[in-house]
Every structure is written in structure tokens, then in C-alpha cells.
ROTORTI-735064 format. One record per atom (N, C-alpha, C): x, y, z. Coordinates in steps of 0.05 Angstrom, whole numbers, padded with zeros to 5 digits, always signed. Layout:
# ROTORTI-735064
XYZ;...
***
This chain:
# ROTORTI-735064
-00131+00408+00282;-00114+00398+00267;-00094+00420+00263;-00066+00429+00261;-00053+00442+00265;-00054+00455+00233;-00040+00484+00235;-00040+00501+00219;-00025+00485+00191;-00006+00479+00186;+00001+00465+00171;-00003+00440+00164;-00009+00421+00176;-00031+00399+00168;-00055+00411+00150;-00070+00428+00154;-00094+00448+00143;-00079+00451+00116;-00065+00464+00116;-00060+00474+00090;-00048+00445+00076;-00022+00437+00092;-00020+00420+00072;-00047+00393+00065;-00061+00404+00071;-00088+00379+00058;-00104+00395+00040;-00108+00423+00041;-00125+00440+00026;-00106+00438+00004;-00080+00439+00000;-00074+00445-00022;-00061+00408-00040;-00070+00391-00029;-00073+00360-00036;-00098+00359-00046;-00121+00369-00026;-00141+00359-00049;-00135+00379-00075;-00134+00404-00068;-00149+00421-00093;-00123+00412-00115;-00098+00398-00112;-00082+00383-00143;-00096+00362-00147;-00117+00349-00124;-00132+00321-00134;-00109+00299-00127;-00095+00301-00104;-00066+00275-00108;-00081+00260-00072;-00085+00243-00071;-00090+00218-00050;-00073+00206-00049;-00087+00175-00031;-00069+00160-00031;-00074+00148-00051;-00048+00128-00049;-00046+00098-00066;-00070+00083-00061;-00067+00076-00033;-00091+00051-00021;-00101+00070-00001;-00127+00071+00003;-00145+00094+00011;-00146+00078+00037;-00143+00093+00068;-00137+00077+00087;-00115+00072+00090;-00100+00078+00078;-00070+00069+00088;-00064+00066+00120;-00056+00056+00138;-00036+00056+00164;-00022+00076+00165;-00023+00086+00188;-00013+00111+00195;+00018+00105+00199;+00023+00085+00195;+00051+00076+00206;+00070+00069+00182;+00055+00063+00166;+00064+00049+00144;+00071+00070+00115;+00092+00062+00093;+00084+00075+00077;+00080+00057+00048;+00068+00065+00025;+00078+00049+00003;+00076+00073-00021;+00097+00060-00034;+00107+00067-00054;+00089+00065-00085;+00094+00076-00114;+00089+00060-00138;+00111+00070-00150;+00135+00066-00155;+00155+00069-00175;+00141+00071-00210;+00159+00104-00217;+00151+00104-00238;+00162+00083-00261;+00144+00087-00287;+00158+00068-00313;+00151+00042-00307;+00138+00024-00292;+00145-00004-00289;+00124-00008-00304;+00119-00036-00311;+00097-00046-00337;+00077-00056-00316;+00080-00076-00286;+00070-00089-00281;+00049-00074-00253;+00054-00056-00251;+00046-00029-00233;+00051-00043-00208;+00080-00040-00187;+00088-00047-00174;+00097-00035-00150;+00086-00049-00117;+00081-00023-00098;+00097-00040-00081;+00104-00018-00066;+00133-00024-00043;+00123-00016-00034;+00110-00022+00001;+00101-00025+00024;+00128-00032+00040;+00124-00007+00064;+00149-00007+00093;+00132-00004+00116;+00123-00015+00135;+00118-00016+00161;+00142-00011+00171;+00128+00022+00194;+00153+00030+00198;+00147+00022+00234;+00118+00001+00240;+00112+00000+00267;+00131-00022+00267;+00128-00024+00307;+00156-00043+00309;+00127-00063+00323;+00108-00060+00312;+00081-00092+00316;+00076-00097+00285;+00061-00117+00281;+00043-00128+00262;+00029-00116+00252;+00028-00111+00234;+00000-00090+00219;-00008-00107+00197;-00039-00100+00195;-00050-00117+00167;-00053-00092+00150;-00051-00105+00123;-00054-00080+00108;-00084-00090+00092;-00109-00080+00083;-00128-00086+00075;-00117-00071+00037;-00121-00085+00022;-00111-00091-00007;-00142-00083-00024;-00134-00056-00035;-00152-00050-00054;-00167-00067-00086;-00143-00091-00088;-00147-00110-00113;-00123-00121-00103;-00135-00160-00116;-00113-00179-00109;-00087-00172-00111;-00062-00174-00109;-00042-00167-00105;-00025-00193-00091;+00006-00192-00101;+00024-00218-00107;+00053-00204-00088;+00058-00214-00060;+00090-00204-00053;+00097-00215-00067;+00117-00206-00091;+00135-00214-00101;+00154-00229-00085;+00167-00214-00061;+00184-00228-00040;+00182-00252-00037;+00168-00251-00020;+00148-00278+00004;+00136-00293-00008;+00128-00292-00047;+00108-00314-00061;+00086-00315-00053;+00076-00294-00038;+00051-00304-00026;+00035-00279-00042;+00006-00295-00052;-00016-00291-00074;-00035-00274-00043;-00051-00257-00042;-00076-00247-00025;-00095-00233-00032;-00114-00246-00030;-00142-00226-00046;-00148-00195-00037;-00154-00194-00008;-00155-00177+00000;-00140-00161+00030;-00122-00174+00041;-00104-00167+00055;-00085-00179+00061;-00060-00169+00075;-00039-00175+00077;-00030-00169+00109;-00009-00192+00123;+00006-00183+00148;+00037-00177+00144;+00038-00157+00156;+00068-00149+00156;+00076-00152+00185;+00107-00153+00187;+00127-00156+00204;+00127-00136+00211;+00134-00133+00230;+00148-00104+00252;+00171-00098+00222;+00170-00073+00225;+00196-00066+00204;+00195-00070+00178;+00177-00097+00168;+00169-00108+00148;+00176-00094+00116;+00177-00103+00101;+00173-00088+00075;+00167-00109+00050;+00137-00101+00023;+00129-00110+00012;+00136-00103-00008;+00141-00120-00024;+00140-00120-00055;+00119-00125-00074;+00094-00108-00077;+00067-00116-00091;+00067-00121-00121;+00057-00135-00130;+00052-00139-00162;+00017-00134-00162;+00008-00122-00183;-00029-00134-00183;-00025-00162-00195;-00046-00163-00195;-00050-00193-00198;-00079-00200-00209;-00084-00213-00229;-00110-00231-00242;-00125-00243-00225;-00149-00230-00222;-00163-00254-00194;-00170-00276-00200;-00168-00279-00226;-00176-00314-00237;-00143-00334-00225;-00119-00314-00225;-00098-00328-00208;-00103-00339-00182;-00121-00337-00175;-00128-00338-00143;-00139-00364-00140;-00157-00372-00164;-00174-00390-00150;-00199-00381-00124;-00219-00404-00113;-00233-00401-00086;-00215-00404-00058;
***
């Protein structure tokens, strides 16, 4: 690991800062805007290929109106706008 990465990782660990979604794919990013009542998450796939995103809890892509229990498939260079949903809304 390059020295700068080790320093940054050490500082993040010391500050108890971690990813919003554990195990996030390396060529995507996730952001959680401040001040949102419904817990909105914006996900961007920077890859040229399709990516599968594992979700920590049920969410819904409000742009594509797609609920998901455990994962979403992201198009190349795709953007998802997710909100947390009540698992009871998903049914079985």
C-alpha cells in the first residue's frame, strides 16, 4: 500500500469514518446528502460495464421506480437515486 493510502486509512480509522455501504464496488460512489428526511442515497457507476450493488437494507430507486430487497443492477455510467423503504412494502 502506498504511504499516502496508509496515512489516509489511518486517519479515517482514527476518526471512526467508514463507508456508507460496506463492500462498495471500487468504481462506484455513493453519497448521502445532508438534511434529507427520507434518507436519500445517490449512487454513481463510473465503470464502462454493468455493476451489481449489494444493499444493506431494502431501498427503492426513485428514478426508475424499482424496489430492491438486496441488490440493484447498475447500467454502465448509471446513476441511481435511492430511498430507504419499509421491508413490509416489498411483500414476498
